[in-house]
C-alpha positions in Angstrom: 135.9 153.5 80.7 135.0 156.9 82.2 136.8 157.5 85.3 135.8 160.4 87.7 137.9 162.0 90.6 138.1 159.8 94.1 135.5 161.6 96.7 137.6 163.6 99.2 136.1 161.5 101.9 138.4 158.4 100.9 141.6 158.4 102.6 144.0 155.5 101.5 146.3 153.9 104.3 148.4 151.1 104.6 147.4 148.3 107.0 150.2 145.5 106.6 150.4 144.1 102.9 146.8 145.1 102.5 145.4 148.6 101.4 142.9 149.7 103.6 140.5 153.1 102.4 139.0 154.6 105.3 135.7 156.4 105.4 135.4 159.4 107.6 137.6 157.9 110.3 141.1 156.7 111.0 142.6 153.0 111.1 142.6 151.3 114.9 144.7 148.5 115.6 142.8 147.7 118.7 139.0 148.3 120.2 138.5 151.1 121.9 134.9 151.0 123.5 132.9 154.2 122.6 133.0 156.6 125.7 129.8 157.3 127.5 127.6 154.9 125.7 125.6 152.4 127.9 126.7 149.1 128.4 125.0 146.2 127.1 121.9 144.7 128.9 122.0 141.6 130.6 121.4 138.5 128.4 117.8 137.3 129.3 116.4 136.2 125.9 115.7 132.5 125.6 114.3 130.4 122.7 110.5 129.3 122.5 108.0 127.6 120.1 104.7 129.9 119.3 102.0 128.0 117.7 98.6 129.5 116.8 99.9 132.3 114.5 99.2 131.8 111.0 99.1 134.9 108.9 101.0 137.9 108.6 99.1 139.9 111.0 99.3 137.3 113.8 103.0 137.2 113.2 103.2 140.9 113.6 101.3 140.7 116.8 103.9 138.4 118.1 106.7 140.9 116.9 105.0 143.7 118.5 105.8 142.2 121.7 109.7 142.7 121.2 110.1 139.1 120.5 112.6 138.3 117.6 110.8 135.9 115.1 113.9 133.5 114.2 112.1 131.1 111.8 108.6 130.5 110.7 108.1 126.8 110.1 106.3 125.1 107.5 103.6 124.5 110.0 103.5 128.3 110.7 104.5 127.8 114.1 107.0 130.4 115.2 110.5 129.9 116.8 111.5 133.0 118.8 113.8 134.5 121.1 112.2 136.5 123.7 112.6 137.9 127.4 110.0 136.8 130.0 108.0 139.9 129.7 107.3 139.3 126.0 106.6 135.6 126.4 103.9 136.7 128.9 102.8 139.3 126.2 102.4 136.4 123.7 100.5 134.5 126.0 97.9 137.0 126.6 97.4 137.2 122.8 96.1 133.6 123.3 99.0 131.7 121.7 101.0 128.8 122.8 104.0 129.4 124.1 106.7 126.2 124.5 110.3 126.5 125.8 113.2 125.3 123.2 116.5 124.2 124.3 119.7 125.6 123.0 120.5 125.2 119.2 122.7 122.4 118.6 126.8 122.8 119.0 128.9 120.8 116.7 132.5 120.4 118.0 134.3 121.3 114.7 132.2 125.0 114.2 135.2 126.9 116.1 137.8 125.6 113.5 135.2 125.5 110.4 133.7 129.2 110.6 135.8 131.9 110.3 136.6 134.0 113.2 136.6 137.9 113.0 140.6 137.5 112.9 140.6 135.0 110.5 138.0 136.9 108.2 140.5 140.0 108.3 143.4 137.7 107.6 141.8 136.4 104.2 140.4 139.8 103.0 144.2 140.6 103.3 145.3 137.6 101.6 142.5 138.5 98.6 144.0 141.9 98.5 147.4 140.8 98.5 146.9 138.0 95.6 144.5 140.3 93.5 145.9 144.0 94.0 144.9 145.2 90.4 140.9 144.3 91.3 140.7 144.2 95.3 141.2 146.9 97.7 140.1 146.8 101.4 138.1 149.7 102.8 136.7 150.8 106.1 133.5 152.7 106.7 133.9 153.5 110.3 134.2 152.0 113.8 132.0 149.8 115.7 130.8 150.4 119.2 133.8 149.0 120.9 136.3 150.8 118.2 136.7 148.0 116.0 136.9 149.1 111.9 134.2 148.1 110.0 136.0 146.4 107.0 135.4 145.3 103.7 136.8 144.9 100.3 135.9 146.8 96.9 136.3 144.7 93.9 136.5 146.2 90.0 138.8 146.0 87.3 140.6 149.7 88.2 139.9 149.2 91.7 142.2 152.4 92.8 139.6 154.5 90.5 136.4 155.8 91.1 134.8 154.9 88.0 131.5 155.8 86.4 129.8 152.3 87.0 126.9 151.0 88.6 127.9 150.1 92.3 126.5 146.9 94.1 126.7 146.8 98.0 126.5 143.6 99.8 126.6 143.3 103.6 126.6 140.5 105.9 126.6 139.6 109.7 124.5 142.6 111.0 123.2 139.8 113.4 126.1 138.4 115.3 124.7 134.9 115.8 123.9 134.5 112.2 127.7 133.4 111.1 126.9 131.6 107.8 126.3 135.1 106.4 130.2 135.8 106.7 131.0 132.6 104.7 128.6 133.6 102.1 130.3 136.9 101.6 133.7 135.3 101.6 132.4 132.8 99.2 131.3 135.4 96.6 134.5 137.6 97.3 136.1 134.5 96.4 134.4 133.6 93.1 134.7 137.4 91.8 138.5 137.3 92.7 139.7 133.9 91.9 137.5 133.2 88.5 138.2 137.0 87.2 139.8 136.5 83.5 138.8 132.6 83.4 134.9 133.0 83.8 133.7 135.2 81.1 130.2 136.3 83.2 132.5 137.3 86.3 135.0 139.2 84.2 132.5 141.1 82.6 130.6 141.8 85.8 133.9 142.7 87.5 134.9 144.9 84.3 131.7 146.7 84.6 130.4 147.2 88.1 132.1 148.5 91.5 131.4 145.7 94.2 131.6 146.9 97.9 131.3 143.7 100.1 131.4 143.8 103.8 131.3 140.5 105.5 131.1 141.3 109.2 129.3 144.7 109.8 128.6 143.7 113.5 132.5 142.9 114.2 132.0 143.0 118.0 128.8 141.1 118.3 130.1 138.6 116.1 133.3 138.2 118.3 131.4 137.9 121.5 128.9 135.4 119.8 131.9 133.1 118.5 132.5 132.6 122.1 129.5 130.5 122.2 131.3 127.5 121.0 132.7 127.4 124.5 129.8 129.1 126.4 126.9 127.3 124.9 123.6 129.3 124.9 125.0 132.9 124.4 123.3 133.3 120.8 124.0 136.8 120.4 122.0 139.0 118.2 122.4 142.5 118.6 125.6 144.9 118.8 127.6 145.1 122.0 125.6 148.4 122.5 122.5 146.0 123.0 121.0 147.5 119.7 119.3 145.3 117.2 121.2 147.3 114.1 118.3 145.8 111.7 115.7 148.0 113.7 118.1 151.2 114.0 118.2 152.7 110.4 116.8 156.1 110.2 113.6 155.6 107.9 110.2 155.1 109.8 112.3 154.3 112.9 109.8 152.7 115.6 107.1 153.9 113.5 105.1 150.9 113.1 105.0 148.3 116.1 108.0 146.5 114.1 110.5 146.8 116.8 111.0 147.3 120.9 111.6 150.3 122.9 113.0 148.2 125.9 116.8 147.6 125.8 116.5 144.2 127.0 114.6 142.9 124.1 116.1 141.2 121.0 114.8 143.7 118.6 115.5 147.0 120.9 115.7 149.7 118.0 118.2 152.1 120.3 117.1 155.3 122.0 117.1 157.2 118.5 117.1 156.6 115.1 120.7 156.0 113.6 121.9 155.8 117.2 124.4 152.7 116.7 127.9 153.5 115.6 127.6 150.6 113.0 124.3 152.1 111.9 126.0 155.5 111.5 128.8 154.3 109.5 127.0 152.2 106.9 124.4 154.7 106.3 127.2 157.7 106.0 129.1 155.6 103.6 125.9 154.8 101.4 125.4 158.4 101.3 128.9 159.1 100.6 128.5 157.2 97.0 126.1 160.1 96.0 128.1 161.9 93.3 127.0 164.6 90.9 123.6 164.3 93.0 123.4 160.7 91.9 123.4 157.5 93.9 126.0 155.4 92.4 125.1 152.1 94.7 122.2 150.6 92.4 121.8 147.4 94.2 122.0 146.6 98.0 121.7 143.3 99.9 121.5 142.4 103.3 122.2 139.0 104.0 120.7 137.3 106.7 119.9 133.6 107.9 117.9 131.3 108.7 114.6 131.3 107.0 115.5 130.5 103.5 113.8 133.9 101.9 114.2 136.7 99.6 112.7 139.7 101.0 112.3 143.4 99.3 110.7 146.5 100.8 108.4 147.9 102.3 108.7 146.2 105.6 106.9 149.0 107.7 103.8 148.5 105.9 101.5 145.9 104.4 100.8 147.9 101.4 102.3 147.0 98.3 102.7 150.3 96.9 103.2 153.9 99.0 102.1 157.0 96.6 105.5 159.1 96.4 107.5 156.2 97.7 107.2 152.5 96.6 105.2 152.8 93.1 103.7 149.9 91.3 106.8 149.9 88.9 109.2 149.9 91.6 107.2 147.1 93.3 106.9 145.1 90.2 110.5 145.5 89.4 111.5 144.5 93.0 109.2 141.3 93.0 110.0 140.4 89.6 114.0 140.1 90.2 113.2 138.5 93.6 111.1 135.8 92.2 113.8 135.1 89.6 116.7 134.8 92.3 114.5 132.6 94.4 113.8 130.1 91.4 117.4 129.6 91.6 118.2 129.4 95.3 114.8 127.8 96.0 113.9 130.5 98.6 110.5 131.7 99.3 110.2 135.4 97.7 107.9 137.9 99.4 107.7 141.3 100.3 109.4 141.7 103.7 105.8 142.8 105.6 104.2 139.4 104.3 106.6 137.8 107.1 105.7 140.5 109.5 106.0 144.5 110.3 109.4 145.6 110.9 110.6 149.2 111.1 114.0 150.9 111.1 115.4 148.1 108.6 118.3 148.1 106.1 116.0 147.4 103.5 113.5 150.4 104.0 116.2 152.6 104.7 118.3 151.7 101.4 115.0 152.3 99.2 113.1 154.9 101.0 116.0 157.3 101.5 118.2 156.1 98.8 116.0 154.7 96.0 118.7 152.1 96.0 117.0 148.8 94.9 117.0 146.4 97.9 117.1 143.0 99.0 117.5 140.6 102.0 118.7 136.8 101.6 117.7 134.6 104.7 119.9 131.9 104.2 118.9 128.3 105.1 120.7 125.7 107.5 117.9 125.1 110.1 119.4 127.2 112.9 121.9 130.1 113.5 124.5 127.4 113.7 124.4 125.2 110.6 126.6 122.2 110.9 130.2 123.2 109.2 129.6 120.2 106.6 126.8 122.6 105.5 128.7 125.6 104.5 129.7 124.7 101.5 126.1 123.9 100.0 124.4 126.7 101.9 126.8 129.3 100.2 127.0 127.8 96.9 123.3 127.9 96.1 123.7 131.6 96.1 126.2 131.7 93.6 123.7 132.6 90.6 121.4 134.8 92.6 124.1 137.1 93.7 125.5 137.4 90.2 121.9 138.2 88.9 121.5 141.1 91.3 124.7 142.6 90.3 123.8 142.1 86.7 120.6 143.9 87.3 122.6 147.0 88.8 122.6 148.7 85.3 118.9 149.1 85.3 116.7 147.2 87.5 113.9 148.4 85.2 114.9 145.8 82.7 113.0 143.1 84.4 109.7 144.8 83.8 110.7 145.7 80.1 110.9 149.6 81.5 114.3 150.2 80.8 113.7 152.9 78.2 111.4 154.9 80.4 113.5 154.6 83.5 117.2 154.4 82.2 117.6 156.0 79.2 120.9 157.9 79.2 120.2 162.0 79.9 
């Protein structure tokens, strides 16, 4: 296999028994709040059911108020998280808004879902058990100073090989805790089945995986206290920014986010202003080697809507001249529908749900031309019963593998590999 030199930005440091690669920062044992940043706004959002919207345009009307649309029910009614001014705005649109109670709590949740500390310990154990194929890395620090940690998995993990790269991130929204379990499950199958399952061995040998189970560590830690303080249901980072509206592409362009700090979809004071957003975008940009982006497939793991989404989110148009061609759209859609047949999610362009701007999918494609998807896991709510964890994550075994398999040339999905992926 061809190997290129590691980029100078990657520095190896030792953290206990595990190796941590730190990109553009230094390791931090204890969280240190970023100086000068505003405190998180008061928690004022509550859950509501909105009846009346039935189309993407009507759902976008609701989203433009700043409310977070948590789930579209089969009857087209919407479960939302909203502050009082947003509720009033939705009512002015002519839709009915009814209060909903808090999500159910399960006594076993605290001992069943991985805390941040337990997640870090599991990553340490993975690296200790599989040092030849697994290595910890950090992309930078969160608002409160925690390292944002992931695991790189590849056959020669210490080398920067000339192989297609795959980047999967989870838990960008704090309360979507099943997403962390999905990432840990996938890390487990890649490592435990290496050299025993031919398909996985081939992928680990021919890809470089970068997997971040918790992109929003501060928010995840804060939300986990909802097990003892019902109703917290935290979405944003602890700066109060919705990280999935803060990416520096079409930021705040199109009514798909809010400029109100107390809103659940607050986009932040400027594009890429949140430390977590800066860290992940800087890392992805750092994977441009010799003028070419090495990451070929990106996945942002969310819950709770049973969806497979692809760009673009900021416009209803299927294609955008110079930005998202008919072939780009066809390849994205074909792969998205293929994986949706396996996990039985609904496949659609992101804006078919409602308009969003400043999202991870639009940035990774629009800025970096990385094939980009979102999986919205199921479970019925943000805190599924622990008994559901196994089934909710295992359903994505093949979909996660298929995305990685397409990383060598996604245009194979539409039989145009010779046009787009032929060797130079």
